[in-house]
DSSP file (Angstrom, degrees, kcal/mol; ACC not computed):
  #  RESIDUE AA STRUCTURE BP1 BP2  ACC     N-H-->O    O-->H-N    N-H-->O    O-->H-N    TCO  KAPPA ALPHA  PHI   PSI    X-CA   Y-CA   Z-CA
    1    1 A M              0   0    0      0, 0.0    50,-2.7     0, 0.0     2,-0.3   0.000 360.0 360.0 360.0 130.0   61.5 -163.2 -220.3
    2    2 A T  B     +a   51   0A   0     48,-0.2    50,-0.2    38,-0.1    48,-0.1  -0.775 360.0 179.7-106.6 149.8   61.3 -164.8 -223.7
    3    3 A I        -     0   0    0     48,-1.3     5,-0.1    -2,-0.3    63,-0.0  -0.985  36.5-105.9-141.8 134.4   58.4 -165.5 -226.0
    4    4 A P    >   -     0   0    0      0, 0.0     3,-1.7     0, 0.0     4,-0.5  -0.236  27.8-117.5 -60.7 150.2   58.6 -167.2 -229.4
    5    5 A F  G >  S+     0   0    0      1,-0.3     3,-1.8     2,-0.2    47,-0.0   0.892 114.6  62.0 -51.8 -42.5   58.1 -164.9 -232.4
    6    6 A S  G 3  S+     0   0    0      1,-0.3    -1,-0.3     0, 0.0     0, 0.0   0.717 105.0  47.0 -60.8 -21.0   55.1 -167.0 -233.4
    7    7 A Q  G <  S+     0   0    0     -3,-1.7    -1,-0.3     2,-0.1    -2,-0.2   0.410  86.3 111.5-100.5  -0.1   53.4 -166.0 -230.1
    8    8 A M  S <  S-     0   0    0     -3,-1.8    43,-0.0    -4,-0.5    58,-0.0  -0.486  74.0-113.2 -69.9 143.0   54.1 -162.4 -230.4
    9    9 A P    >   -     0   0    0      0, 0.0     3,-2.0     0, 0.0   131,-0.3  -0.352  29.2-105.4 -72.4 160.5   51.1 -160.1 -231.0
   10   10 A P  T 3  S+     0   0    0      0, 0.0   131,-2.6     0, 0.0   132,-0.3   0.776 120.3  53.0 -56.9 -28.5   50.7 -158.3 -234.3
   11   11 A N  T 3  S+     0   0    0    129,-0.2    56,-0.2   128,-0.2     3,-0.1   0.290  77.0 131.4 -95.0  12.9   51.6 -155.0 -232.7
   12   12 A A    <   -     0   0    0     -3,-2.0   128,-1.9    54,-0.1    54,-0.2  -0.393  64.7-110.2 -62.5 139.4   54.9 -156.3 -231.1
   13   13 A K  E     -BC  65 139A   0     52,-2.2    52,-1.9   126,-0.2     2,-0.4  -0.463  34.7-158.6 -75.0 145.5   57.8 -153.9 -231.8
   14   14 A V  E     -B   64   0A   0    124,-2.1     2,-0.4    50,-0.2    50,-0.2  -0.974  14.1-174.7-129.0 138.4   60.5 -155.1 -234.2
   15   15 A W  E     -B   63   0A   0     48,-2.3    48,-2.6    -2,-0.4     2,-0.5  -0.999   9.3-166.3-130.6 131.5   64.1 -154.0 -234.7
   16   16 A I  E     -B   62   0A   0    119,-0.4     2,-0.5    -2,-0.4    46,-0.2  -0.975   6.4-171.1-121.6 128.4   66.2 -155.5 -237.5
   17   17 A Y  E     -B   61   0A   0     44,-2.8    44,-3.0    -2,-0.5     2,-0.4  -0.975  13.2-154.3-118.1 118.1   69.9 -155.2 -237.8
   18   18 A A  E     -B   60   0A   0     -2,-0.5    79,-0.4    77,-0.4    42,-0.2  -0.779  13.2-130.3 -97.0 134.1   71.4 -156.4 -241.1
   19   19 A S        -     0   0    0     40,-3.1    76,-0.2    -2,-0.4     4,-0.0  -0.417   9.5-132.2 -78.2 154.3   74.9 -157.6 -241.3
   20   20 A D  S    S+     0   0    0     74,-0.9     2,-0.3    -2,-0.1    -1,-0.1   0.488  92.1  17.0 -82.3  -4.7   77.4 -156.4 -243.9
   21   21 A K  S    S-     0   0    0     73,-0.1     2,-0.2    38,-0.1    -2,-0.1  -0.964 100.4 -73.3-156.5 166.9   78.4 -160.0 -244.5
   22   22 A I        -     0   0    0     -2,-0.3     2,-0.4     1,-0.1    37,-0.2  -0.445  52.4-119.6 -65.7 134.7   77.1 -163.5 -243.9
   23   23 A I        -     0   0    0     35,-3.2     2,-0.1    -2,-0.2    -1,-0.1  -0.655  28.9-145.5 -81.1 127.0   77.5 -164.5 -240.3
   24   24 A N     >  -     0   0    0     -2,-0.4     4,-2.8     1,-0.1     5,-0.2  -0.332  28.3 -96.1 -88.6 173.6   79.7 -167.5 -239.8
   25   25 A A  H  > S+     0   0    0      1,-0.2     4,-2.3     2,-0.2     5,-0.2   0.880 122.9  49.1 -57.6 -43.3   79.3 -170.3 -237.2
   26   26 A S  H  > S+     0   0    0      2,-0.2     4,-2.1     1,-0.2    -1,-0.2   0.929 113.5  46.0 -64.5 -44.8   81.8 -168.7 -234.8
   27   27 A Q  H  > S+     0   0    0      1,-0.2     4,-2.8     2,-0.2    -2,-0.2   0.888 111.1  54.4 -65.4 -37.8   80.2 -165.3 -235.0
   28   28 A L  H  X S+     0   0    0     -4,-2.8     4,-2.4     2,-0.2    -2,-0.2   0.914 107.8  49.2 -61.4 -44.0   76.7 -167.0 -234.6
   29   29 A E  H  X S+     0   0    0     -4,-2.3     4,-2.5     2,-0.2    -1,-0.2   0.919 111.9  48.3 -62.8 -44.1   77.8 -168.7 -231.4
   30   30 A T  H  X S+     0   0    0     -4,-2.1     4,-1.9     2,-0.2     5,-0.2   0.924 110.3  51.8 -62.4 -44.9   79.2 -165.4 -230.0
   31   31 A I  H  X S+     0   0    0     -4,-2.8     4,-2.7     1,-0.2     5,-0.2   0.933 112.2  46.0 -59.6 -45.8   75.9 -163.6 -230.9
   32   32 A H  H  X S+     0   0    0     -4,-2.4     4,-2.4     1,-0.2    -1,-0.2   0.912 109.6  54.0 -64.1 -42.7   73.8 -166.2 -229.1
   33   33 A Q  H  < S+     0   0    0     -4,-2.5    -1,-0.2     1,-0.2    -2,-0.2   0.846 117.4  37.5 -60.7 -33.8   76.1 -166.2 -226.1
   34   34 A M  H  X S+     0   0    0     -4,-1.9     4,-0.8    -5,-0.2    -2,-0.2   0.837 120.9  44.1 -84.9 -34.3   75.7 -162.5 -225.8
   35   35 A S  H  X S+     0   0    0     -4,-2.7     4,-2.9    -5,-0.2     5,-0.3   0.866 100.7  62.3 -85.5 -38.3   72.0 -162.2 -226.8
   36   36 A V  H  X S+     0   0    0     -4,-2.4     4,-2.3     1,-0.2     5,-0.2   0.948 109.0  41.0 -58.4 -52.6   70.3 -165.0 -225.0
   37   37 A P  H  > S+     0   0    0      0, 0.0     4,-1.3     0, 0.0    -1,-0.2   0.883 114.2  55.3 -63.9 -32.8   71.0 -163.7 -221.4
   38   38 A F  H >X S+     0   0    0     -4,-0.8     3,-0.6     2,-0.2     4,-0.6   0.961 109.8  44.7 -61.4 -50.0   70.3 -160.2 -222.6
   39   39 A I  H >< S+     0   0    0     -4,-2.9     3,-0.8     1,-0.3    12,-0.2   0.890 110.7  54.3 -61.8 -40.7   66.8 -161.1 -223.8
   40   40 A Q  H 3< S+     0   0    0     -4,-2.3    -1,-0.3    -5,-0.3    -2,-0.2   0.784 121.6  30.0 -63.7 -26.6   66.1 -163.1 -220.7
   41   41 A N  H << S+     0   0    0     -4,-1.3    -1,-0.2    -3,-0.6    -2,-0.2   0.245  83.7 138.7-117.6  11.7   66.9 -160.1 -218.5
   42   42 A W    <<  +     0   0    0     -3,-0.8     7,-2.6    -4,-0.6     2,-0.3  -0.400  27.7 174.2 -68.2 129.7   66.0 -157.1 -220.8
   43   43 A T  E     -E   48   0B   0      5,-0.2     2,-0.4    -2,-0.2     5,-0.2  -0.895  28.7-155.2-131.5 161.5   64.2 -154.4 -218.9
   44   44 A A  E >  S-E   47   0B   0      3,-1.9     3,-1.8    -2,-0.3    27,-0.1  -0.969  90.3 -11.4-135.4 120.6   62.9 -150.9 -219.4
   45   45 A H  T 3  S-     0   0    0     -2,-0.4     3,-0.1     1,-0.3    -1,-0.1   0.910 129.9 -56.8  50.6  46.2   62.6 -148.8 -216.3
   46   46 A Q  T 3  S+     0   0    0      1,-0.2     2,-0.5     0, 0.0    -1,-0.3   0.523 111.0 126.0  66.6   8.0   63.3 -151.9 -214.2
   47   47 A N  E <   -E   44   0B   0     -3,-1.8    -3,-1.9    24,-0.1    -1,-0.2  -0.867  65.5-117.3 -98.3 126.5   60.2 -153.6 -215.8
   48   48 A Q  E     -E   43   0B   0     -2,-0.5     2,-0.3    -5,-0.2    -5,-0.2  -0.320  28.5-141.5 -59.1 136.5   60.9 -157.0 -217.3
   49   49 A L        -     0   0    0     -7,-2.6     2,-0.8   -10,-0.2    -7,-0.2  -0.803   7.7-133.8-101.2 145.6   60.2 -157.1 -221.1
   50   50 A K  E     + D   0  66A   0     16,-0.5    16,-2.9    -2,-0.3     2,-0.3  -0.884  53.3 146.2 -94.7 109.1   58.7 -160.0 -222.9
   51   51 A A  E     -aD   2  65A   0    -50,-2.7   -48,-1.3    -2,-0.8     2,-0.3  -0.844  35.7-157.5-142.9 169.0   61.0 -160.3 -225.9
   52   52 A E  E     - D   0  64A   0     12,-2.0    12,-2.5    -2,-0.3     2,-0.3  -0.978   5.1-162.0-150.7 159.9   62.7 -162.6 -228.3
   53   53 A F  E     + D   0  63A   0     -2,-0.3     2,-0.3    10,-0.2    10,-0.2  -0.984  12.0 169.7-141.5 145.2   65.7 -162.5 -230.5
   54   54 A A  E     - D   0  62A   0      8,-1.9     8,-2.9    -2,-0.3     2,-0.6  -0.990  31.6-132.5-153.6 155.4   66.8 -164.5 -233.6
   55   55 A V  E     - D   0  61A   0     -2,-0.3     2,-0.4     6,-0.2     6,-0.2  -0.968  33.1-163.6-105.6 121.7   69.4 -164.5 -236.3
   56   56 A L  E >>  - D   0  60A   0      4,-2.3     4,-2.4    -2,-0.6     3,-2.1  -0.876  64.6  -5.0-111.1 139.2   67.6 -165.1 -239.6
   57   57 A Y  T 34 S-     0   0    0     -2,-0.4    -1,-0.2     1,-0.3   -34,-0.1   0.715 112.3 -82.8  53.7  25.9   69.3 -166.2 -242.9
   58   58 A N  T 34 S+     0   0    0     -3,-0.2   -35,-3.2     2,-0.2    -1,-0.3   0.854 128.4  71.3  49.2  38.1   72.7 -165.9 -241.1
   59   59 A C  T <4 S+     0   0    0     -3,-2.1   -40,-3.1     1,-0.3     2,-0.4   0.494  80.8  65.1-149.2 -27.3   72.4 -162.2 -241.9
   60   60 A F  E  <  -BD  18  56A   0     -4,-2.4    -4,-2.3   -42,-0.2     2,-0.6  -0.924  53.5-155.0-119.6 130.9   69.8 -160.5 -239.8
   61   61 A L  E     -BD  17  55A   0    -44,-3.0   -44,-2.8    -2,-0.4     2,-0.5  -0.911  24.2-170.4 -95.4 123.6   69.6 -159.9 -236.0
   62   62 A V  E     -BD  16  54A   0     -8,-2.9    -8,-1.9    -2,-0.6     2,-0.4  -0.971   8.6-173.3-123.1 126.8   65.9 -159.5 -235.2
   63   63 A F  E     -BD  15  53A   0    -48,-2.6   -48,-2.3    -2,-0.5     2,-0.4  -0.931   2.4-173.6-115.2 139.9   64.5 -158.3 -231.9
   64   64 A M  E     -BD  14  52A   0    -12,-2.5   -12,-2.0    -2,-0.4     2,-0.4  -0.994   3.6-169.0-133.0 142.6   60.8 -158.3 -230.9
   65   65 A V  E     -BD  13  51A   0    -52,-1.9   -52,-2.2    -2,-0.4     2,-1.0  -0.997  19.3-139.5-132.4 129.9   59.1 -156.9 -227.8
   66   66 A D  E >>  - D   0  50A   0    -16,-2.9     3,-1.3    -2,-0.4     4,-1.2  -0.767  16.4-172.9 -86.4 102.1   55.5 -157.4 -226.7
   67   67 A E  T 34 S+     0   0    0     -2,-1.0    -1,-0.2     1,-0.3   -55,-0.1   0.560  76.1  76.3 -77.2  -5.4   54.5 -154.0 -225.4
   68   68 A G  T 34 S+     0   0    0      1,-0.1    -1,-0.3     2,-0.1     3,-0.1   0.724 101.1  43.3 -71.8 -19.4   51.2 -155.5 -224.2
   69   69 A F  T <4 S-     0   0    0     -3,-1.3     2,-0.3     1,-0.4    -2,-0.2   0.928 140.5 -20.6 -84.7 -58.9   53.2 -156.9 -221.3
   70   70 A N  S  < S-     0   0    0     -4,-1.2    -1,-0.4   -20,-0.1   -20,-0.3  -0.961  73.2-113.7-150.3 138.5   55.4 -153.9 -220.6
   71   71 A E        -     0   0    0     -2,-0.3     2,-0.3    -3,-0.1   -24,-0.1  -0.453  25.2-128.5 -74.9 143.9   56.2 -151.0 -222.8
   72   72 A I        -     0   0    0     -2,-0.2     2,-0.2    -7,-0.1   -28,-0.1  -0.656  29.5-168.4 -85.4 148.9   59.7 -150.5 -224.0
   73   73 A S     >  -     0   0    0     -2,-0.3     4,-2.5     1,-0.0     5,-0.2  -0.675  41.0 -82.8-126.7-178.2   61.1 -147.0 -223.5
   74   74 A G  H  > S+     0   0    0      1,-0.2     4,-2.9    -2,-0.2     5,-0.2   0.897 128.1  52.1 -54.8 -41.3   64.2 -145.1 -224.7
   75   75 A C  H  > S+     0   0    0      1,-0.2     4,-1.7     2,-0.2    -1,-0.2   0.880 109.3  49.1 -68.1 -34.3   66.3 -146.7 -222.0
   76   76 A G  H  > S+     0   0    0      2,-0.2     4,-1.4     1,-0.2    -1,-0.2   0.897 113.0  47.2 -69.8 -39.3   65.3 -150.2 -223.0
   77   77 A I  H  X S+     0   0    0     -4,-2.5     4,-2.5     1,-0.2     5,-0.2   0.915 109.3  54.9 -66.2 -42.9   66.0 -149.4 -226.7
   78   78 A D  H  X S+     0   0    0     -4,-2.9     4,-2.5    -5,-0.2    -2,-0.2   0.881 104.1  54.8 -57.4 -38.1   69.4 -147.9 -225.7
   79   79 A K  H  X S+     0   0    0     -4,-1.7     4,-2.0     1,-0.2    -1,-0.2   0.901 109.0  47.4 -63.7 -39.8   70.2 -151.2 -223.9
   80   80 A S  H  X S+     0   0    0     -4,-1.4     4,-2.5     2,-0.2    -2,-0.2   0.909 110.7  50.9 -68.9 -40.9   69.6 -153.2 -227.1
   81   81 A V  H  X S+     0   0    0     -4,-2.5     4,-2.4     1,-0.2    -2,-0.2   0.916 109.0  52.3 -62.1 -42.7   71.6 -150.8 -229.3
   82   82 A K  H  X S+     0   0    0     -4,-2.5     4,-2.1    -5,-0.2    -1,-0.2   0.915 109.5  49.8 -58.1 -43.7   74.5 -151.1 -226.7
   83   83 A L  H  X S+     0   0    0     -4,-2.0     4,-2.6     2,-0.2    -2,-0.2   0.939 109.1  50.6 -61.2 -47.1   74.2 -154.9 -227.1
   84   84 A V  H  X S+     0   0    0     -4,-2.5     4,-2.2     1,-0.2    -2,-0.2   0.889 110.7  49.8 -61.5 -38.8   74.3 -154.7 -230.9
   85   85 A K  H  X S+     0   0    0     -4,-2.4     4,-2.1     2,-0.2    -1,-0.2   0.886 110.3  50.2 -64.8 -38.1   77.4 -152.5 -230.7
   86   86 A E  H  X S+     0   0    0     -4,-2.1     4,-2.3     2,-0.2    -2,-0.2   0.874 108.7  52.4 -68.2 -36.5   79.1 -154.9 -228.4
   87   87 A I  H  X S+     0   0    0     -4,-2.6     4,-2.0     2,-0.2     6,-0.4   0.912 107.6  52.5 -62.5 -42.3   78.2 -157.7 -230.8
   88   88 A E  H  X S+     0   0    0     -4,-2.2     4,-2.7     1,-0.2     5,-0.4   0.940 111.0  47.1 -58.2 -46.5   79.9 -155.7 -233.6
   89   89 A Q  H  < S+     0   0    0     -4,-2.1    -1,-0.2     1,-0.2    -2,-0.2   0.885 115.1  45.3 -63.3 -38.9   83.0 -155.4 -231.5
   90   90 A A  H  < S+     0   0    0     -4,-2.3    -1,-0.2     1,-0.2    -2,-0.2   0.769 125.6  28.9 -77.2 -25.4   83.1 -159.0 -230.6
   91   91 A T  H  < S-     0   0    0     -4,-2.0    -2,-0.2    -5,-0.2    -3,-0.2   0.630  95.2-123.5-111.6 -17.5   82.4 -160.4 -234.1
   92   92 A G     <  +     0   0    0     -4,-2.7     2,-0.2     1,-0.3    -3,-0.1   0.592  65.8 136.9  78.0  10.3   83.8 -157.8 -236.5
   93   93 A L        -     0   0    0     -6,-0.4     2,-0.6    -5,-0.4    -1,-0.3  -0.533  53.2-136.3 -84.1 155.1   80.5 -157.5 -238.2
   94   94 A N        +     0   0    0     -2,-0.2   -74,-0.9     1,-0.1     3,-0.2  -0.964  28.5 168.4-110.5 113.8   78.9 -154.1 -239.2
   95   95 A L        +     0   0    0     -2,-0.6   -77,-0.4   -76,-0.2    -1,-0.1   0.318  69.1  58.6-108.4   4.7   75.3 -154.2 -238.2
   96   96 A F        +     0   0    0    -79,-0.1     2,-1.3   -12,-0.1    -1,-0.1   0.262  67.1 114.9-117.8   9.8   74.5 -150.4 -238.7
   97   97 A D    >   +     0   0    0    -79,-0.4     3,-1.2    -3,-0.2    -3,-0.1  -0.681  37.5 178.7 -83.9  94.3   75.4 -150.1 -242.4
   98   98 A R  T 3  S+     0   0    0     -2,-1.3    -1,-0.2     1,-0.2    37,-0.1   0.501  71.3  69.4 -76.9  -3.3   72.0 -149.2 -243.9
   99   99 A L  T 3  S+     0   0    0      2,-0.1    15,-0.5    -3,-0.1     2,-0.3   0.538  75.4  96.9 -93.8  -6.6   73.5 -148.9 -247.4
  100  100 A K  E <   -F  113   0C   0     -3,-1.2     2,-0.5    13,-0.2    13,-0.2  -0.666  66.8-147.7 -80.4 141.0   74.2 -152.6 -247.7
  101  101 A I  E     -F  112   0C   0     11,-3.5    11,-2.8    -2,-0.3     2,-0.5  -0.932   3.9-153.8-115.5 129.1   71.5 -154.4 -249.6
  102  102 A Q  E     -F  111   0C   0     -2,-0.5    31,-0.7     9,-0.2     2,-0.4  -0.899  12.9-170.8-105.7 128.7   70.5 -158.0 -248.9
  103  103 A I  E     -FG 110 132C   0      7,-3.0     7,-2.6    -2,-0.5     2,-0.6  -0.954  13.3-150.8-121.2 134.0   69.0 -160.0 -251.7
  104  104 A L  E     +FG 109 131C   0     27,-2.9    27,-3.0    -2,-0.4     2,-0.4  -0.931  27.9 161.5-104.4 117.1   67.4 -163.5 -251.4
  105  105 A E  E >   -F  108   0C   0      3,-2.8     3,-1.6    -2,-0.6    25,-0.1  -0.980  68.7 -10.9-140.7 125.7   67.7 -165.4 -254.7
  106  106 A N  T 3  S-     0   0    0     -2,-0.4    -1,-0.1     1,-0.3     3,-0.1   0.900 127.4 -57.5  52.9  44.0   67.4 -169.2 -255.0
  107  107 A Q  T 3  S+     0   0    0      1,-0.2     2,-0.4    -3,-0.0    -1,-0.3   0.607 116.0 114.7  63.6  14.4   67.5 -169.5 -251.2
  108  108 A N  E <   -F  105   0C   0     -3,-1.6    -3,-2.8     2,-0.0     2,-0.4  -0.926  61.8-134.8-114.4 141.1   70.9 -167.8 -251.0
  109  109 A I  E     -F  104   0C   0     -2,-0.4     2,-0.4    -5,-0.2    -5,-0.2  -0.800  20.2-172.1 -92.1 132.1   71.6 -164.4 -249.5
  110  110 A H  E     -F  103   0C   0     -7,-2.6    -7,-3.0    -2,-0.4     2,-0.5  -0.973   8.7-154.3-121.9 140.4   73.7 -161.9 -251.4
  111  111 A I  E     +F  102   0C   0     -2,-0.4     2,-0.3    -9,-0.2    -9,-0.2  -0.972  22.5 167.3-121.7 124.9   74.9 -158.7 -249.9
  112  112 A F  E     -F  101   0C   0    -11,-2.8   -11,-3.5    -2,-0.5     2,-0.2  -0.884  38.0-112.7-130.5 159.1   75.7 -155.8 -252.2
  113  113 A S  E  >  -F  100   0C   0     -2,-0.3     4,-2.6   -13,-0.2     5,-0.2  -0.489  45.3-105.7 -74.6 163.5   76.4 -152.1 -252.1
  114  114 A K  H  > S+     0   0    0    -15,-0.5     4,-2.8     1,-0.2     5,-0.2   0.911 122.2  53.0 -59.0 -42.2   73.6 -150.1 -253.7
  115  115 A T  H  > S+     0   0    0      1,-0.2     4,-2.2     2,-0.2    -1,-0.2   0.923 110.9  46.0 -59.8 -46.3   75.8 -149.4 -256.7
  116  116 A E  H  > S+     0   0    0      2,-0.2     4,-2.3     1,-0.2    -1,-0.2   0.896 112.2  50.6 -65.9 -40.6   76.5 -153.1 -257.2
  117  117 A A  H  X S+     0   0    0     -4,-2.6     4,-2.4     2,-0.2    -2,-0.2   0.936 111.3  48.2 -61.6 -46.5   72.9 -154.1 -256.8
  118  118 A L  H  X S+     0   0    0     -4,-2.8     4,-2.8     1,-0.2    -2,-0.2   0.896 110.7  51.8 -60.2 -40.6   71.8 -151.5 -259.3
  119  119 A K  H  X S+     0   0    0     -4,-2.2     4,-2.1    -5,-0.2    -1,-0.2   0.920 110.4  48.1 -62.3 -43.7   74.5 -152.7 -261.7
  120  120 A R  H  <>S+     0   0    0     -4,-2.3     5,-3.1     2,-0.2     6,-0.8   0.885 112.4  49.1 -65.0 -38.5   73.3 -156.3 -261.4
  121  121 A I  H ><5S+     0   0    0     -4,-2.4     3,-1.7     3,-0.2    -2,-0.2   0.950 111.7  48.0 -64.5 -49.1   69.7 -155.2 -261.9
  122  122 A E  H 3<5S+     0   0    0     -4,-2.8    -2,-0.2     1,-0.3    -1,-0.2   0.827 113.2  48.3 -60.8 -33.4   70.5 -153.2 -265.0
  123  123 A N  T 3<5S-     0   0    0     -4,-2.1    -1,-0.3    -5,-0.2    -2,-0.2   0.294 113.0-119.8 -90.6  10.0   72.6 -156.1 -266.4
  124  124 A N  T < 5S+     0   0    0     -3,-1.7    -3,-0.2     1,-0.1    -2,-0.1   0.828  73.3 133.7  55.5  34.3   69.7 -158.6 -265.7
  125  125 A E      < +     0   0    0     -5,-3.1     2,-0.5    -6,-0.2    -4,-0.2   0.513  57.5  67.3 -90.3  -7.7   72.0 -160.6 -263.4
  126  126 A L  S    S-     0   0    0     -6,-0.8    -2,-0.0    -5,-0.1     2,-0.0  -0.959  89.1-122.4-113.4 131.1   69.3 -160.7 -260.7
  127  127 A S    >   -     0   0    0     -2,-0.5     3,-1.8     1,-0.1    24,-0.1  -0.342  15.7-123.9 -67.7 150.0   66.2 -162.7 -261.4
  128  128 A T  T 3  S+     0   0    0      1,-0.3    24,-0.3    -4,-0.1    23,-0.2   0.608 114.2  64.3 -68.6  -9.4   62.8 -161.0 -261.3
  129  129 A E  T 3  S+     0   0    0     21,-0.1    -1,-0.3    22,-0.1   -23,-0.1   0.519  78.8 114.6 -85.7  -7.1   62.0 -163.7 -258.7
  130  130 A A    <   -     0   0    0     -3,-1.8    21,-1.9   -25,-0.1     2,-0.3  -0.257  57.6-142.5 -65.0 152.3   64.7 -162.3 -256.4
  131  131 A K  E     -GH 104 150C   0    -27,-3.0   -27,-2.9    19,-0.2     2,-0.2  -0.866   9.3-158.2-117.6 149.7   63.5 -160.9 -253.0
  132  132 A A  E     -GH 103 149C   0     17,-2.8    17,-2.6    -2,-0.3     2,-0.5  -0.721  20.6-116.6-116.1 173.6   64.7 -157.9 -251.1
  133  133 A F  E     - H   0 148C   0    -31,-0.7     2,-1.1    -2,-0.2    15,-0.2  -0.952   7.4-150.7-118.9 130.1   64.3 -157.2 -247.4
  134  134 A N    >   +     0   0    0     13,-3.3     3,-1.3    -2,-0.5    12,-0.1  -0.778  18.9 177.2 -96.6  88.8   62.4 -154.2 -246.0
  135  135 A N  T 3   +     0   0    0     -2,-1.1  -119,-0.4     1,-0.3    -1,-0.1   0.385  66.1  78.7 -77.6   5.9   64.3 -153.7 -242.8
  136  136 A Q  T 3   +     0   0    0     11,-0.1    -1,-0.3  -121,-0.1    11,-0.1   0.453  60.2 122.0 -91.5  -1.9   62.2 -150.7 -241.9
  137  137 A V    <   -     0   0    0     -3,-1.3  -121,-0.2     1,-0.1     3,-0.1  -0.327  40.5-172.2 -60.4 145.7   59.2 -152.7 -240.7
  138  138 A S        +     0   0    0      1,-0.1  -124,-2.1  -123,-0.1     2,-0.3   0.535  58.5  43.4-123.2  -9.9   58.5 -151.7 -237.1
  139  139 A V  B >> S-C   13   0A   0   -126,-0.3     4,-2.4     1,-0.1     3,-0.6  -0.945  82.7-109.8-135.8 160.3   55.8 -154.2 -235.9
  140  140 A K  H 3> S+     0   0    0   -128,-1.9     4,-3.0  -131,-0.3     5,-0.2   0.855 114.1  57.9 -59.3 -39.8   55.3 -157.9 -236.2
  141  141 A S  H 3> S+     0   0    0   -131,-2.6     4,-1.5     1,-0.2    -1,-0.2   0.891 111.6  43.5 -58.9 -38.0   52.3 -157.7 -238.5
  142  142 A Q  H <>>S+     0   0    0     -3,-0.6     4,-4.1  -132,-0.3     5,-0.5   0.905 111.4  54.4 -68.6 -42.9   54.5 -155.8 -241.0
  143  143 A F  H  X5S+     0   0    0     -4,-2.4     4,-1.2     1,-0.2     5,-0.4   0.934 110.8  45.8 -55.0 -48.5   57.4 -158.1 -240.4
  144  144 A D  H  <5S+     0   0    0     -4,-3.0    -1,-0.2     1,-0.2    -2,-0.2   0.862 127.3  26.7 -64.8 -37.1   55.2 -161.1 -241.3
  145  145 A A  H  <5S+     0   0    0     -4,-1.5    -2,-0.2    -5,-0.2    -1,-0.2   0.755 132.7  25.0 -98.6 -28.2   53.7 -159.5 -244.4
  146  146 A E  H  <5S+     0   0    0     -4,-4.1   -12,-0.2    -5,-0.2    -3,-0.2   0.354  90.5  89.0-128.9   5.5   56.2 -157.0 -245.7
  147  147 A W  S  <<S+     0   0    0     -4,-1.2   -13,-3.3    -5,-0.5     2,-0.7   0.964  92.8  43.9 -72.6 -49.1   59.7 -157.9 -244.6
  148  148 A I  E    S+H  133   0C   0     -5,-0.4     2,-0.3   -15,-0.2   -15,-0.2  -0.864  83.2 169.6 -97.5 119.6   60.5 -160.1 -247.6
  149  149 A I  E     -H  132   0C   0    -17,-2.6   -17,-2.8    -2,-0.7     2,-0.1  -0.842  42.2 -86.1-127.8 160.0   59.4 -158.3 -250.7
  150  150 A N  E >   -H  131   0C   0     -2,-0.3     3,-2.1   -19,-0.2     4,-0.3  -0.417  43.8-118.7 -60.2 141.9   59.7 -158.6 -254.5
  151  151 A I  G >  S+     0   0    0    -21,-1.9     3,-1.8     1,-0.3     6,-0.3   0.829 112.0  65.5 -56.4 -34.0   62.8 -156.9 -255.6
  152  152 A E  G 3  S+     0   0    0      1,-0.3    -1,-0.3   -24,-0.3    10,-0.1   0.715 100.1  52.5 -64.3 -18.3   60.7 -154.5 -257.7
  153  153 A K  G <  S+     0   0    0     -3,-2.1    -1,-0.3     3,-0.0    -2,-0.2   0.414  84.6 114.6 -95.4   1.1   59.2 -153.1 -254.5
  154  154 A A  S X  S-     0   0    0     -3,-1.8     3,-1.1    -4,-0.3   -20,-0.1  -0.385  75.6-120.6 -76.0 151.5   62.5 -152.4 -252.8
  155  155 A W  T 3  S+     0   0    0      1,-0.3    -1,-0.1    -2,-0.1   -21,-0.0   0.798 112.0  48.8 -59.2 -29.8   63.5 -148.8 -252.1
  156  156 A F  T 3  S+     0   0    0     -5,-0.1    -1,-0.3     2,-0.1     3,-0.1   0.620  79.9 116.2 -90.8 -12.9   66.7 -149.1 -254.2
  157  157 A Y  S <  S-     0   0    0     -3,-1.1     2,-0.2    -6,-0.3     5,-0.1  -0.358  75.8-110.0 -62.0 127.1   65.0 -150.6 -257.3
  158  158 A P    >>  -     0   0    0      0, 0.0     4,-1.3     0, 0.0     3,-0.6  -0.356  15.1-147.0 -64.2 127.0   65.4 -148.2 -260.2
  159  159 A K  H 3> S+     0   0    0      1,-0.2     4,-1.6     2,-0.2    -2,-0.1   0.841  99.5  60.6 -60.7 -33.6   62.1 -146.5 -261.3
  160  160 A T  H 3> S+     0   0    0      1,-0.2     4,-1.3     2,-0.2    -1,-0.2   0.850  99.4  56.7 -64.4 -33.5   63.4 -146.5 -264.9
  161  161 A K  H <> S+     0   0    0     -3,-0.6     4,-0.8     1,-0.2     3,-0.3   0.912 104.9  52.0 -63.2 -41.9   63.7 -150.3 -264.8
  162  162 A L  H >< S+     0   0    0     -4,-1.3     3,-0.7     1,-0.2    -1,-0.2   0.895 107.6  51.8 -61.7 -39.5   60.0 -150.5 -263.9
  163  163 A Q  H 3< S+     0   0    0     -4,-1.6    -1,-0.2     1,-0.2    -2,-0.2   0.777 108.3  51.3 -69.8 -26.0   59.0 -148.3 -266.8
  164  164 A S  H 3<        0   0    0     -4,-1.3    -1,-0.2    -3,-0.3    -2,-0.2   0.619 360.0 360.0 -87.7 -10.8   60.9 -150.4 -269.3
  165  165 A V    <<        0   0    0     -4,-0.8    -1,-0.2    -3,-0.7    -2,-0.1   0.490 360.0 360.0 -80.7 360.0   59.3 -153.7 -268.2
């Protein structure tokens, strides 16, 4: 059963999988073909979940579950992880590389290794207006308020850079 993100309650659970590269049209089609039926039939302990899925910025797979309807459990989460691994196999994307950093600058997504991001920050090649993504948010209220953050608040932003500003 699906419900739009906008109708999810603030305590809805969120899972974000960031791609190691921009998702192209063919990959996007494959992702939707695999994810839409999954979301419509997603269960935990044979209980239907009220959930939604989206690909955002052609880079992030985002899943939400309204636990006010039915709670998700380990088996339900395992099913979604299995789906994401199947998506990786079908598309050639890496959705579990937590060391890739996604930056939003001038409405464009850039994906860097931590080393490359730090180098660009140190060389002032990234604007102070650039945004980073906090993919550790776990509920919708955090997703809405804290997913896209100023780059200076990102986990990887060098503390020495803040001191020199």
